[in-house]
PDB file of N, CA, C and O in Angstrom:
ATOM      1  N   MET A   1     127.851 143.840 163.405  1.00  0.00           N
ATOM      2  CA  MET A   1     126.777 144.159 164.249  1.00  0.00           C
ATOM      3  C   MET A   1     126.430 145.647 164.049  1.00  0.00           C
ATOM      4  O   MET A   1     127.318 146.498 164.105  1.00  0.00           O
ATOM      5  N   ASP A   2     125.172 145.957 163.821  1.00  0.00           N
ATOM      6  CA  ASP A   2     124.820 147.348 163.622  1.00  0.00           C
ATOM      7  C   ASP A   2     124.590 148.030 164.949  1.00  0.00           C
ATOM      8  O   ASP A   2     124.557 147.390 166.000  1.00  0.00           O
ATOM      9  N   GLU A   3     124.429 149.373 164.886  1.00  0.00           N
ATOM     10  CA  GLU A   3     124.358 150.173 166.120  1.00  0.00           C
ATOM     11  C   GLU A   3     123.181 149.742 167.045  1.00  0.00           C
ATOM     12  O   GLU A   3     123.307 149.746 168.270  1.00  0.00           O
ATOM     13  N   PHE A   4     122.042 149.373 166.421  1.00  0.00           N
ATOM     14  CA  PHE A   4     120.854 148.962 167.165  1.00  0.00           C
ATOM     15  C   PHE A   4     121.164 147.718 167.980  1.00  0.00           C
ATOM     16  O   PHE A   4     120.806 147.652 169.156  1.00  0.00           O
ATOM     17  N   GLU A   5     121.814 146.742 167.391  1.00  0.00           N
ATOM     18  CA  GLU A   5     122.078 145.504 168.093  1.00  0.00           C
ATOM     19  C   GLU A   5     123.075 145.700 169.215  1.00  0.00           C
ATOM     20  O   GLU A   5     123.066 144.904 170.154  1.00  0.00           O
ATOM     21  N   SER A   6     123.938 146.707 169.181  1.00  0.00           N
ATOM     22  CA  SER A   6     124.884 146.925 170.263  1.00  0.00           C
ATOM     23  C   SER A   6     124.170 147.404 171.532  1.00  0.00           C
ATOM     24  O   SER A   6     124.747 147.381 172.619  1.00  0.00           O
ATOM     25  N   ASP A   7     122.913 147.839 171.388  1.00  0.00           N
ATOM     26  CA  ASP A   7     122.139 148.323 172.547  1.00  0.00           C
ATOM     27  C   ASP A   7     121.184 147.236 173.076  1.00  0.00           C
ATOM     28  O   ASP A   7     120.253 147.539 173.823  1.00  0.00           O
ATOM     29  N   ILE A   8     121.408 146.026 172.702  1.00  0.00           N
ATOM     30  CA  ILE A   8     120.538 144.915 173.125  1.00  0.00           C
ATOM     31  C   ILE A   8     121.333 144.072 174.154  1.00  0.00           C
ATOM     32  O   ILE A   8     122.505 143.748 173.960  1.00  0.00           O
ATOM     33  N   GLN A   9     120.636 143.743 175.247  1.00  0.00           N
ATOM     34  CA  GLN A   9     121.171 142.830 176.205  1.00  0.00           C
ATOM     35  C   GLN A   9     120.248 141.626 176.275  1.00  0.00           C
ATOM     36  O   GLN A   9     119.035 141.804 176.379  1.00  0.00           O
ATOM     37  N   SER A  10     120.769 140.416 176.223  1.00  0.00           N
ATOM     38  CA  SER A  10     119.936 139.224 176.264  1.00  0.00           C
ATOM     39  C   SER A  10     120.297 138.390 177.491  1.00  0.00           C
ATOM     40  O   SER A  10     121.465 138.254 177.856  1.00  0.00           O
ATOM     41  N   PHE A  11     119.258 137.838 178.114  1.00  0.00           N
ATOM     42  CA  PHE A  11     119.434 137.030 179.329  1.00  0.00           C
ATOM     43  C   PHE A  11     118.579 135.816 179.199  1.00  0.00           C
ATOM     44  O   PHE A  11     117.503 135.862 178.603  1.00  0.00           O
ATOM     45  N   ILE A  12     119.050 134.720 179.757  1.00  0.00           N
ATOM     46  CA  ILE A  12     118.271 133.489 179.890  1.00  0.00           C
ATOM     47  C   ILE A  12     117.978 133.297 181.367  1.00  0.00           C
ATOM     48  O   ILE A  12     118.898 133.254 182.184  1.00  0.00           O
ATOM     49  N   ILE A  13     116.732 133.185 181.706  1.00  0.00           N
ATOM     50  CA  ILE A  13     116.317 132.964 183.083  1.00  0.00           C
ATOM     51  C   ILE A  13     115.654 131.560 183.170  1.00  0.00           C
ATOM     52  O   ILE A  13     114.706 131.266 182.443  1.00  0.00           O
ATOM     53  N   ARG A  14     116.157 130.746 184.037  1.00  0.00           N
ATOM     54  CA  ARG A  14     115.589 129.402 184.266  1.00  0.00           C
ATOM     55  C   ARG A  14     115.097 129.369 185.709  1.00  0.00           C
ATOM     56  O   ARG A  14     115.788 129.816 186.625  1.00  0.00           O
ATOM     57  N   VAL A  15     113.926 128.849 185.891  1.00  0.00           N
ATOM     58  CA  VAL A  15     113.400 128.683 187.284  1.00  0.00           C
ATOM     59  C   VAL A  15     112.882 127.259 187.446  1.00  0.00           C
ATOM     60  O   VAL A  15     112.424 126.626 186.495  1.00  0.00           O
ATOM     61  N   TRP A  16     112.972 126.780 188.684  1.00  0.00           N
ATOM     62  CA  TRP A  16     112.495 125.419 189.030  1.00  0.00           C
ATOM     63  C   TRP A  16     112.084 125.427 190.506  1.00  0.00           C
ATOM     64  O   TRP A  16     112.420 126.343 191.256  1.00  0.00           O
ATOM     65  N   VAL A  17     111.362 124.400 190.894  1.00  0.00           N
ATOM     66  CA  VAL A  17     110.910 124.266 192.245  1.00  0.00           C
ATOM     67  C   VAL A  17     111.686 123.088 192.902  1.00  0.00           C
ATOM     68  O   VAL A  17     111.808 122.005 192.328  1.00  0.00           O
ATOM     69  N   GLU A  18     112.193 123.342 194.104  1.00  0.00           N
ATOM     70  CA  GLU A  18     112.888 122.330 194.891  1.00  0.00           C
ATOM     71  C   GLU A  18     112.115 122.049 196.136  1.00  0.00           C
ATOM     72  O   GLU A  18     111.270 122.849 196.538  1.00  0.00           O
ATOM     73  N   ASP A  19     112.384 120.927 196.762  1.00  0.00           N
ATOM     74  CA  ASP A  19     111.810 120.562 198.055  1.00  0.00           C
ATOM     75  C   ASP A  19     110.308 120.626 198.082  1.00  0.00           C
ATOM     76  O   ASP A  19     109.724 121.331 198.904  1.00  0.00           O
ATOM     77  N   HIS A  20     109.673 119.888 197.182  1.00  0.00           N
ATOM     78  CA  HIS A  20     108.202 119.831 197.234  1.00  0.00           C
ATOM     79  C   HIS A  20     107.777 119.174 198.578  1.00  0.00           C
ATOM     80  O   HIS A  20     108.194 118.064 198.910  1.00  0.00           O
ATOM     81  N   SER A  21     106.981 119.869 199.283  1.00  0.00           N
ATOM     82  CA  SER A  21     106.507 119.334 200.568  1.00  0.00           C
ATOM     83  C   SER A  21     105.037 119.007 200.435  1.00  0.00           C
ATOM     84  O   SER A  21     104.220 119.903 200.218  1.00  0.00           O
ATOM     85  N   GLN A  22     104.693 117.764 200.559  1.00  0.00           N
ATOM     86  CA  GLN A  22     103.289 117.377 200.388  1.00  0.00           C
ATOM     87  C   GLN A  22     102.434 117.968 201.455  1.00  0.00           C
ATOM     88  O   GLN A  22     101.278 118.311 201.204  1.00  0.00           O
ATOM     89  N   ALA A  23     102.980 118.103 202.671  1.00  0.00           N
ATOM     90  CA  ALA A  23     102.180 118.668 203.784  1.00  0.00           C
ATOM     91  C   ALA A  23     101.837 120.102 203.554  1.00  0.00           C
ATOM     92  O   ALA A  23     100.693 120.507 203.761  1.00  0.00           O
ATOM     93  N   ALA A  24     102.802 120.887 203.127  1.00  0.00           N
ATOM     94  CA  ALA A  24     102.568 122.302 202.927  1.00  0.00           C
ATOM     95  C   ALA A  24     101.991 122.651 201.562  1.00  0.00           C
ATOM     96  O   ALA A  24     101.364 123.693 201.371  1.00  0.00           O
ATOM     97  N   GLY A  25     102.226 121.736 200.616  1.00  0.00           N
ATOM     98  CA  GLY A  25     101.767 121.985 199.290  1.00  0.00           C
ATOM     99  C   GLY A  25     102.579 123.022 198.547  1.00  0.00           C
ATOM    100  O   GLY A  25     102.151 123.519 197.506  1.00  0.00           O
ATOM    101  N   LYS A  26     103.735 123.351 199.066  1.00  0.00           N
ATOM    102  CA  LYS A  26     104.589 124.369 198.453  1.00  0.00           C
ATOM    103  C   LYS A  26     106.011 123.852 198.306  1.00  0.00           C
ATOM    104  O   LYS A  26     106.426 122.929 199.007  1.00  0.00           O
ATOM    105  N   GLY A  27     106.727 124.440 197.415  1.00  0.00           N
ATOM    106  CA  GLY A  27     108.161 124.115 197.290  1.00  0.00           C
ATOM    107  C   GLY A  27     108.904 125.437 197.339  1.00  0.00           C
ATOM    108  O   GLY A  27     108.303 126.508 197.426  1.00  0.00           O
ATOM    109  N   THR A  28     110.218 125.340 197.282  1.00  0.00           N
ATOM    110  CA  THR A  28     111.085 126.511 197.274  1.00  0.00           C
ATOM    111  C   THR A  28     111.549 126.679 195.817  1.00  0.00           C
ATOM    112  O   THR A  28     112.096 125.753 195.218  1.00  0.00           O
ATOM    113  N   TRP A  29     111.326 127.851 195.274  1.00  0.00           N
ATOM    114  CA  TRP A  29     111.745 128.054 193.906  1.00  0.00           C
ATOM    115  C   TRP A  29     113.185 128.535 193.870  1.00  0.00           C
ATOM    116  O   TRP A  29     113.639 129.265 194.751  1.00  0.00           O
ATOM    117  N   ARG A  30     113.873 128.122 192.859  1.00  0.00           N
ATOM    118  CA  ARG A  30     115.261 128.509 192.609  1.00  0.00           C
ATOM    119  C   ARG A  30     115.378 128.874 191.118  1.00  0.00           C
ATOM    120  O   ARG A  30     114.489 128.604 190.310  1.00  0.00           O
ATOM    121  N   GLY A  31     116.503 129.491 190.804  1.00  0.00           N
ATOM    122  CA  GLY A  31     116.692 129.849 189.386  1.00  0.00           C
ATOM    123  C   GLY A  31     118.097 130.109 189.058  1.00  0.00           C
ATOM    124  O   GLY A  31     118.978 130.016 189.912  1.00  0.00           O
ATOM    125  N   GLN A  32     118.330 130.442 187.810  1.00  0.00           N
ATOM    126  CA  GLN A  32     119.619 130.825 187.321  1.00  0.00           C
ATOM    127  C   GLN A  32     119.393 131.846 186.208  1.00  0.00           C
ATOM    128  O   GLN A  32     118.508 131.679 185.369  1.00  0.00           O
ATOM    129  N   ILE A  33     120.203 132.903 186.210  1.00  0.00           N
ATOM    130  CA  ILE A  33     120.143 133.864 185.143  1.00  0.00           C
ATOM    131  C   ILE A  33     121.535 133.936 184.494  1.00  0.00           C
ATOM    132  O   ILE A  33     122.559 133.999 185.173  1.00  0.00           O
ATOM    133  N   THR A  34     121.529 133.926 183.133  1.00  0.00           N
ATOM    134  CA  THR A  34     122.763 134.006 182.375  1.00  0.00           C
ATOM    135  C   THR A  34     122.719 135.128 181.413  1.00  0.00           C
ATOM    136  O   THR A  34     121.728 135.315 180.707  1.00  0.00           O
ATOM    137  N   HIS A  35     123.806 135.904 181.367  1.00  0.00           N
ATOM    138  CA  HIS A  35     123.943 136.958 180.334  1.00  0.00           C
ATOM    139  C   HIS A  35     124.467 136.281 179.072  1.00  0.00           C
ATOM    140  O   HIS A  35     125.545 135.685 179.078  1.00  0.00           O
ATOM    141  N   VAL A  36     123.709 136.375 178.011  1.00  0.00           N
ATOM    142  CA  VAL A  36     124.005 135.596 176.821  1.00  0.00           C
ATOM    143  C   VAL A  36     125.368 135.923 176.190  1.00  0.00           C
ATOM    144  O   VAL A  36     126.109 135.013 175.818  1.00  0.00           O
ATOM    145  N   SER A  37     125.696 137.202 176.068  1.00  0.00           N
ATOM    146  CA  SER A  37     126.914 137.522 175.312  1.00  0.00           C
ATOM    147  C   SER A  37     128.203 137.245 176.056  1.00  0.00           C
ATOM    148  O   SER A  37     129.221 136.980 175.415  1.00  0.00           O
ATOM    149  N   ASN A  38     128.208 137.296 177.411  1.00  0.00           N
ATOM    150  CA  ASN A  38     129.462 137.034 178.087  1.00  0.00           C
ATOM    151  C   ASN A  38     129.415 135.799 178.974  1.00  0.00           C
ATOM    152  O   ASN A  38     130.404 135.491 179.639  1.00  0.00           O
ATOM    153  N   SER A  39     128.290 135.081 179.004  1.00  0.00           N
ATOM    154  CA  SER A  39     128.079 133.833 179.730  1.00  0.00           C
ATOM    155  C   SER A  39     128.203 133.948 181.251  1.00  0.00           C
ATOM    156  O   SER A  39     128.268 132.929 181.939  1.00  0.00           O
ATOM    157  N   GLN A  40     128.236 135.167 181.782  1.00  0.00           N
ATOM    158  CA  GLN A  40     128.232 135.321 183.240  1.00  0.00           C
ATOM    159  C   GLN A  40     126.843 134.799 183.725  1.00  0.00           C
ATOM    160  O   GLN A  40     125.831 134.975 183.048  1.00  0.00           O
ATOM    161  N   PHE A  41     126.835 134.165 184.895  1.00  0.00           N
ATOM    162  CA  PHE A  41     125.570 133.704 185.457  1.00  0.00           C
ATOM    163  C   PHE A  41     125.559 133.797 186.952  1.00  0.00           C
ATOM    164  O   PHE A  41     126.600 133.947 187.592  1.00  0.00           O
ATOM    165  N   ARG A  42     124.367 133.707 187.509  1.00  0.00           N
ATOM    166  CA  ARG A  42     124.171 133.725 188.934  1.00  0.00           C
ATOM    167  C   ARG A  42     122.984 132.828 189.269  1.00  0.00           C
ATOM    168  O   ARG A  42     121.972 132.832 188.567  1.00  0.00           O
ATOM    169  N   TYR A  43     123.119 132.055 190.358  1.00  0.00           N
ATOM    170  CA  TYR A  43     122.008 131.260 190.857  1.00  0.00           C
ATOM    171  C   TYR A  43     121.102 132.198 191.641  1.00  0.00           C
ATOM    172  O   TYR A  43     121.578 133.113 192.313  1.00  0.00           O
ATOM    173  N   LEU A  44     119.806 131.972 191.556  1.00  0.00           N
ATOM    174  CA  LEU A  44     118.809 132.843 192.199  1.00  0.00           C
ATOM    175  C   LEU A  44     118.062 132.197 193.335  1.00  0.00           C
ATOM    176  O   LEU A  44     117.720 131.016 193.285  1.00  0.00           O
ATOM    177  N   LYS A  45     117.815 132.978 194.350  1.00  0.00           N
ATOM    178  CA  LYS A  45     116.991 132.510 195.477  1.00  0.00           C
ATOM    179  C   LYS A  45     115.717 133.321 195.603  1.00  0.00           C
ATOM    180  O   LYS A  45     114.783 132.907 196.290  1.00  0.00           O
ATOM    181  N   ASN A  46     115.667 134.494 194.934  1.00  0.00           N
ATOM    182  CA  ASN A  46     114.432 135.299 194.976  1.00  0.00           C
ATOM    183  C   ASN A  46     114.429 136.222 193.737  1.00  0.00           C
ATOM    184  O   ASN A  46     115.449 136.393 193.069  1.00  0.00           O
ATOM    185  N   LEU A  47     113.280 136.796 193.462  1.00  0.00           N
ATOM    186  CA  LEU A  47     113.092 137.620 192.265  1.00  0.00           C
ATOM    187  C   LEU A  47     113.974 138.857 192.247  1.00  0.00           C
ATOM    188  O   LEU A  47     114.426 139.275 191.181  1.00  0.00           O
ATOM    189  N   ASP A  48     114.227 139.449 193.402  1.00  0.00           N
ATOM    190  CA  ASP A  48     115.031 140.659 193.448  1.00  0.00           C
ATOM    191  C   ASP A  48     116.402 140.448 192.891  1.00  0.00           C
ATOM    192  O   ASP A  48     117.027 141.394 192.410  1.00  0.00           O
ATOM    193  N   GLU A  49     116.893 139.224 192.941  1.00  0.00           N
ATOM    194  CA  GLU A  49     118.231 138.958 192.406  1.00  0.00           C
ATOM    195  C   GLU A  49     118.264 139.065 190.879  1.00  0.00           C
ATOM    196  O   GLU A  49     119.336 139.267 190.310  1.00  0.00           O
ATOM    197  N   ILE A  50     117.144 138.937 190.217  1.00  0.00           N
ATOM    198  CA  ILE A  50     117.136 139.123 188.771  1.00  0.00           C
ATOM    199  C   ILE A  50     117.430 140.555 188.432  1.00  0.00           C
ATOM    200  O   ILE A  50     118.276 140.846 187.586  1.00  0.00           O
ATOM    201  N   GLY A  51     116.728 141.453 189.093  1.00  0.00           N
ATOM    202  CA  GLY A  51     116.976 142.911 188.889  1.00  0.00           C
ATOM    203  C   GLY A  51     118.371 143.303 189.274  1.00  0.00           C
ATOM    204  O   GLY A  51     118.985 144.134 188.606  1.00  0.00           O
ATOM    205  N   ASP A  52     118.892 142.725 190.339  1.00  0.00           N
ATOM    206  CA  ASP A  52     120.273 143.029 190.775  1.00  0.00           C
ATOM    207  C   ASP A  52     121.276 142.598 189.697  1.00  0.00           C
ATOM    208  O   ASP A  52     122.271 143.281 189.455  1.00  0.00           O
ATOM    209  N   PHE A  53     121.009 141.485 189.072  1.00  0.00           N
ATOM    210  CA  PHE A  53     121.932 140.968 188.055  1.00  0.00           C
ATOM    211  C   PHE A  53     121.903 141.827 186.780  1.00  0.00           C
ATOM    212  O   PHE A  53     122.952 142.169 186.233  1.00  0.00           O
ATOM    213  N   ILE A  54     120.695 142.171 186.313  1.00  0.00           N
ATOM    214  CA  ILE A  54     120.635 142.875 185.010  1.00  0.00           C
ATOM    215  C   ILE A  54     120.830 144.370 185.128  1.00  0.00           C
ATOM    216  O   ILE A  54     121.151 145.008 184.125  1.00  0.00           O
ATOM    217  N   SER A  55     120.656 144.964 186.291  1.00  0.00           N
ATOM    218  CA  SER A  55     120.740 146.435 186.379  1.00  0.00           C
ATOM    219  C   SER A  55     122.064 147.055 185.954  1.00  0.00           C
ATOM    220  O   SER A  55     122.047 148.146 185.385  1.00  0.00           O
ATOM    221  N   PRO A  56     123.229 146.416 186.200  1.00  0.00           N
ATOM    222  CA  PRO A  56     124.446 147.023 185.704  1.00  0.00           C
ATOM    223  C   PRO A  56     124.482 147.091 184.197  1.00  0.00           C
ATOM    224  O   PRO A  56     125.012 148.048 183.632  1.00  0.00           O
ATOM    225  N   TYR A  57     123.923 146.083 183.528  1.00  0.00           N
ATOM    226  CA  TYR A  57     123.913 146.080 182.070  1.00  0.00           C
ATOM    227  C   TYR A  57     122.980 147.169 181.556  1.00  0.00           C
ATOM    228  O   TYR A  57     123.274 147.821 180.554  1.00  0.00           O
ATOM    229  N   LEU A  58     121.855 147.365 182.242  1.00  0.00           N
ATOM    230  CA  LEU A  58     120.910 148.363 181.834  1.00  0.00           C
ATOM    231  C   LEU A  58     121.439 149.792 182.076  1.00  0.00           C
ATOM    232  O   LEU A  58     121.202 150.697 181.276  1.00  0.00           O
ATOM    233  N   GLU A  59     122.155 149.969 183.191  1.00  0.00           N
ATOM    234  CA  GLU A  59     122.757 151.270 183.483  1.00  0.00           C
ATOM    235  C   GLU A  59     123.810 151.565 182.439  1.00  0.00           C
ATOM    236  O   GLU A  59     123.965 152.715 182.028  1.00  0.00           O
ATOM    237  N   GLU A  60     124.522 150.573 182.011  1.00  0.00           N
ATOM    238  CA  GLU A  60     125.546 150.779 180.930  1.00  0.00           C
ATOM    239  C   GLU A  60     124.902 151.237 179.639  1.00  0.00           C
ATOM    240  O   GLU A  60     125.528 151.928 178.836  1.00  0.00           O
ATOM    241  N   MET A  61     123.634 150.847 179.434  1.00  0.00           N
ATOM    242  CA  MET A  61     122.909 151.278 178.265  1.00  0.00           C
ATOM    243  C   MET A  61     122.213 152.611 178.441  1.00  0.00           C
ATOM    244  O   MET A  61     121.601 153.120 177.501  1.00  0.00           O
ATOM    245  N   GLY A  62     122.302 153.209 179.684  1.00  0.00           N
ATOM    246  CA  GLY A  62     121.768 154.527 179.897  1.00  0.00           C
ATOM    247  C   GLY A  62     120.437 154.509 180.659  1.00  0.00           C
ATOM    248  O   GLY A  62     119.810 155.558 180.809  1.00  0.00           O
ATOM    249  N   VAL A  63     119.992 153.337 181.145  1.00  0.00           N
ATOM    250  CA  VAL A  63     118.738 153.280 181.939  1.00  0.00           C
ATOM    251  C   VAL A  63     119.058 153.822 183.297  1.00  0.00           C
ATOM    252  O   VAL A  63     120.061 153.455 183.909  1.00  0.00           O
ATOM    253  N   LYS A  64     118.192 154.711 183.777  1.00  0.00           N
ATOM    254  CA  LYS A  64     118.431 155.324 185.094  1.00  0.00           C
ATOM    255  C   LYS A  64     118.189 154.332 186.200  1.00  0.00           C
ATOM    256  O   LYS A  64     117.324 153.465 186.076  1.00  0.00           O
ATOM    257  N   PRO A  65     118.947 154.441 187.300  1.00  0.00           N
ATOM    258  CA  PRO A  65     118.775 153.489 188.429  1.00  0.00           C
ATOM    259  C   PRO A  65     117.336 153.498 188.986  1.00  0.00           C
ATOM    260  O   PRO A  65     116.902 152.467 189.500  1.00  0.00           O
ATOM    261  N   GLY A  66     116.624 154.535 188.915  1.00  0.00           N
ATOM    262  CA  GLY A  66     115.236 154.569 189.381  1.00  0.00           C
ATOM    263  C   GLY A  66     114.332 153.584 188.664  1.00  0.00           C
ATOM    264  O   GLY A  66     113.274 153.219 189.175  1.00  0.00           O
ATOM    265  N   MET A  67     114.741 153.159 187.497  1.00  0.00           N
ATOM    266  CA  MET A  67     113.972 152.206 186.711  1.00  0.00           C
ATOM    267  C   MET A  67     114.032 150.810 187.353  1.00  0.00           C
ATOM    268  O   MET A  67     113.216 149.944 187.039  1.00  0.00           O
ATOM    269  N   ARG A  68     114.944 150.614 188.196  1.00  0.00           N
ATOM    270  CA  ARG A  68     115.178 149.276 188.840  1.00  0.00           C
ATOM    271  C   ARG A  68     113.901 148.788 189.525  1.00  0.00           C
ATOM    272  O   ARG A  68     113.558 147.608 189.445  1.00  0.00           O
ATOM    273  N   ARG A  69     113.215 149.684 190.185  1.00  0.00           N
ATOM    274  CA  ARG A  69     112.008 149.318 190.918  1.00  0.00           C
ATOM    275  C   ARG A  69     110.938 148.851 189.916  1.00  0.00           C
ATOM    276  O   ARG A  69     110.305 147.812 190.104  1.00  0.00           O
ATOM    277  N   ARG A  70     110.751 149.655 188.832  1.00  0.00           N
ATOM    278  CA  ARG A  70     109.749 149.275 187.832  1.00  0.00           C
ATOM    279  C   ARG A  70     110.104 147.945 187.147  1.00  0.00           C
ATOM    280  O   ARG A  70     109.221 147.151 186.825  1.00  0.00           O
ATOM    281  N   ILE A  71     111.359 147.724 186.939  1.00  0.00           N
ATOM    282  CA  ILE A  71     111.791 146.438 186.331  1.00  0.00           C
ATOM    283  C   ILE A  71     111.455 145.269 187.235  1.00  0.00           C
ATOM    284  O   ILE A  71     111.004 144.222 186.770  1.00  0.00           O
ATOM    285  N   ARG A  72     111.680 145.453 188.557  1.00  0.00           N
ATOM    286  CA  ARG A  72     111.364 144.386 189.510  1.00  0.00           C
ATOM    287  C   ARG A  72     109.872 144.085 189.505  1.00  0.00           C
ATOM    288  O   ARG A  72     109.479 142.919 189.518  1.00  0.00           O
ATOM    289  N   ARG A  73     109.024 145.133 189.486  1.00  0.00           N
ATOM    290  CA  ARG A  73     107.605 144.926 189.466  1.00  0.00           C
ATOM    291  C   ARG A  73     107.198 144.200 188.215  1.00  0.00           C
ATOM    292  O   ARG A  73     106.369 143.292 188.268  1.00  0.00           O
ATOM    293  N   TRP A  74     107.767 144.581 187.081  1.00  0.00           N
ATOM    294  CA  TRP A  74     107.476 143.915 185.808  1.00  0.00           C
ATOM    295  C   TRP A  74     107.858 142.445 185.847  1.00  0.00           C
ATOM    296  O   TRP A  74     107.084 141.588 185.422  1.00  0.00           O
ATOM    297  N   LEU A  75     109.058 142.150 186.359  1.00  0.00           N
ATOM    298  CA  LEU A  75     109.496 140.757 186.459  1.00  0.00           C
ATOM    299  C   LEU A  75     108.555 139.939 187.384  1.00  0.00           C
ATOM    300  O   LEU A  75     108.205 138.801 187.072  1.00  0.00           O
ATOM    301  N   LYS A  76     108.157 140.538 188.516  1.00  0.00           N
ATOM    302  CA  LYS A  76     107.277 139.859 189.422  1.00  0.00           C
ATOM    303  C   LYS A  76     105.936 139.578 188.781  1.00  0.00           C
ATOM    304  O   LYS A  76     105.343 138.528 189.025  1.00  0.00           O
ATOM    305  N   SER A  77     105.436 140.521 187.946  1.00  0.00           N
ATOM    306  CA  SER A  77     104.163 140.286 187.278  1.00  0.00           C
ATOM    307  C   SER A  77     104.293 139.156 186.264  1.00  0.00           C
ATOM    308  O   SER A  77     103.338 138.403 186.072  1.00  0.00           O
ATOM    309  N   LEU A  78     105.436 139.015 185.614  1.00  0.00           N
ATOM    310  CA  LEU A  78     105.621 137.938 184.652  1.00  0.00           C
ATOM    311  C   LEU A  78     105.637 136.592 185.361  1.00  0.00           C
ATOM    312  O   LEU A  78     105.027 135.636 184.881  1.00  0.00           O
ATOM    313  N   ILE A  79     106.311 136.506 186.471  1.00  0.00           N
ATOM    314  CA  ILE A  79     106.369 135.246 187.233  1.00  0.00           C
ATOM    315  C   ILE A  79     104.989 134.906 187.791  1.00  0.00           C
ATOM    316  O   ILE A  79     104.610 133.736 187.835  1.00  0.00           O
ATOM    317  N   GLY A  80     104.237 135.921 188.217  1.00  0.00           N
ATOM    318  CA  GLY A  80     102.929 135.710 188.771  1.00  0.00           C
ATOM    319  C   GLY A  80     101.898 135.154 187.782  1.00  0.00           C
ATOM    320  O   GLY A  80     100.909 134.540 188.183  1.00  0.00           O
ATOM    321  N   ARG A  81     102.131 135.369 186.541  1.00  0.00           N
ATOM    322  CA  ARG A  81     101.205 134.878 185.489  1.00  0.00           C
ATOM    323  C   ARG A  81     101.275 133.403 185.295  1.00  0.00           C
ATOM    324  O   ARG A  81     100.294 132.769 184.907  1.00  0.00           O
ATOM    325  N   GLY A  82     102.476 132.824 185.574  1.00  0.00           N
ATOM    326  CA  GLY A  82     102.695 131.426 185.310  1.00  0.00           C
ATOM    327  C   GLY A  82     102.208 130.560 186.356  1.00  0.00           C
ATOM    328  O   GLY A  82     102.333 129.340 186.255  1.00  0.00           O
TER     329      GLY A  82
END
């Protein structure tokens, strides 16, 4: 593995909807995030948990903790597009 690849973190994020309610027209979304290289995972109940899960890996790479807020906004914008 070259030096560039050692600075890459990969995650798989899966999301799904549970409890479809015909009356309300909404369901509750759930998810799971997995860190690819070490297979650690966490089940998700909200978008903030994505940032909570990946932030230690990003900090290890030198990303400042203040970036966490921007990362959350970015993740929310991605989910909002779908």
